[in-house]
DRENDO-1510 file (C-alpha; in Angstrom, 1 decimal, always signed):
<recs>
REC; n; res; u; v; w
REC; 1; MET; -1.2; +0.2; -8.0 .
REC; 2; CYS; +1.9; +0.2; -6.0 .
REC; 3; LEU; +2.8; +2.8; -3.4 .
REC; 4; ALA; +6.1; +3.6; -1.7 .
REC; 5; VAL; +6.3; +5.7; +1.4 .
REC; 6; CYS; +9.1; +7.6; +3.1 .
REC; 7; GLY; +10.4; +7.1; +6.5 .
REC; 8; ARG; +13.4; +8.1; +8.7 .
REC; 9; ILE; +15.8; +5.5; +10.1 .
REC; 10; LYS; +15.5; +5.4; +13.9 .
REC; 11; SER; +17.9; +2.5; +14.5 .
REC; 12; LEU; +19.7; -0.3; +12.7 .
REC; 13; ASP; +20.2; -3.9; +13.5 .
REC; 14; ARG; +21.1; -5.3; +10.1 .
REC; 15; PRO; +19.6; -6.6; +8.0 .
REC; 16; PHE; +16.7; -4.6; +9.5 .
REC; 17; GLY; +16.1; -1.1; +10.6 .
REC; 18; SER; +13.5; +0.6; +12.7 .
REC; 19; VAL; +11.8; +3.3; +10.7 .
REC; 20; ASP; +9.5; +6.1; +11.6 .
REC; 21; ILE; +6.7; +6.5; +9.0 .
REC; 22; LYS; +4.4; +9.4; +9.8 .
REC; 23; GLY; +4.8; +8.7; +13.5 .
REC; 24; ILE; +4.4; +5.0; +13.3 .
REC; 25; GLU; +7.6; +2.9; +14.0 .
REC; 26; THR; +8.0; -0.2; +11.9 .
REC; 27; CYS; +10.7; -2.7; +11.0 .
REC; 28; VAL; +12.0; -2.8; +7.4 .
REC; 29; ASN; +14.8; -4.6; +5.6 .
REC; 30; VAL; +17.6; -2.2; +4.8 .
REC; 31; GLU; +19.9; -4.5; +2.9 .
REC; 32; LEU; +19.2; -3.0; -0.5 .
REC; 33; ILE; +20.9; +0.3; +0.6 .
REC; 34; ALA; +24.7; -0.2; +1.2 .
REC; 35; ASP; +25.4; +3.0; +3.1 .
REC; 36; VAL; +22.2; +3.6; +5.1 .
REC; 37; LYS; +22.6; +4.9; +8.6 .
REC; 38; LYS; +20.6; +6.2; +11.5 .
REC; 39; GLY; +18.8; +9.5; +10.6 .
REC; 40; ASP; +18.7; +8.8; +6.9 .
REC; 41; TYR; +15.5; +9.3; +5.0 .
REC; 42; VAL; +14.5; +6.3; +2.9 .
REC; 43; LEU; +11.8; +5.3; +0.4 .
REC; 44; ILE; +10.1; +2.1; +1.5 .
REC; 45; HIS; +8.1; -0.4; -0.6 .
REC; 46; ALA; +6.9; -3.9; +0.5 .
REC; 47; GLY; +8.9; -3.9; +3.7 .
REC; 48; PHE; +12.2; -2.9; +2.0 .
REC; 49; ALA; +14.0; +0.4; +2.1 .
REC; 50; ILE; +14.8; +0.8; -1.6 .
REC; 51; GLU; +16.4; +4.2; -1.9 .
REC; 52; LYS; +17.8; +7.0; +0.2 .
REC; 53; VAL; +16.3; +10.5; -0.3 .
REC; 54; ASN; +17.3; +13.9; +0.8 .
REC; 55; LYS; +15.3; +15.9; +3.4 .
REC; 56; GLU; +13.6; +18.2; +0.9 .
REC; 57; TYR; +12.3; +15.3; -1.3 .
REC; 58; PHE; +11.2; +13.5; +1.9 .
REC; 59; GLN; +9.1; +16.5; +2.9 .
REC; 60; TYR; +7.7; +16.8; -0.6 .
REC; 61; LEU; +6.6; +13.2; -0.7 .
REC; 62; ASN; +5.1; +13.4; +2.8 .
REC; 63; ASP; +3.2; +16.6; +1.8 .
REC; 64; THR; +1.9; +14.8; -1.4 .
REC; 65; LEU; +0.8; +11.8; +0.6 .
REC; 66; GLU; -1.1; +14.1; +3.1 .
REC; 67; GLU; -2.8; +15.8; +0.2 .
REC; 68; MET; -3.8; +12.5; -1.3 .
REC; 69; LEU; -5.2; +11.3; +2.0 .
REC; 70; LYS; -7.1; +14.5; +2.5 .
REC; 71; GLU; -8.7; +14.3; -1.0 .
REC; 72; ASP; -9.6; +10.7; -0.4 .
REC; 73; ASN; -11.4; +11.6; +2.9 .
REC; 74; ASP; -13.2; +14.4; +1.1 .
REC; 75; TYR; -14.5; +12.1; -1.6 .
REC; 76; ASP; -18.3; +11.7; -1.5 .
REC; 77; GLY; -18.6; +9.0; -4.3 .
</recs>
């Protein structure tokens, strides 16, 4: 199963960008998105920013990830 996560661009030094993912700052390749800029929300997969998303969708995806992690921690099996 593949999973993409959302982050917010903190700074750019093309071809890379520093991205905040749930409080963890990491470096990702941003070359797949032509007009990305500081402050944008992006979907990240395998070290690449693959799509810009709006703030509402970013929040929805983060809430969904939080719920998945909570359910995983509650699993007894």
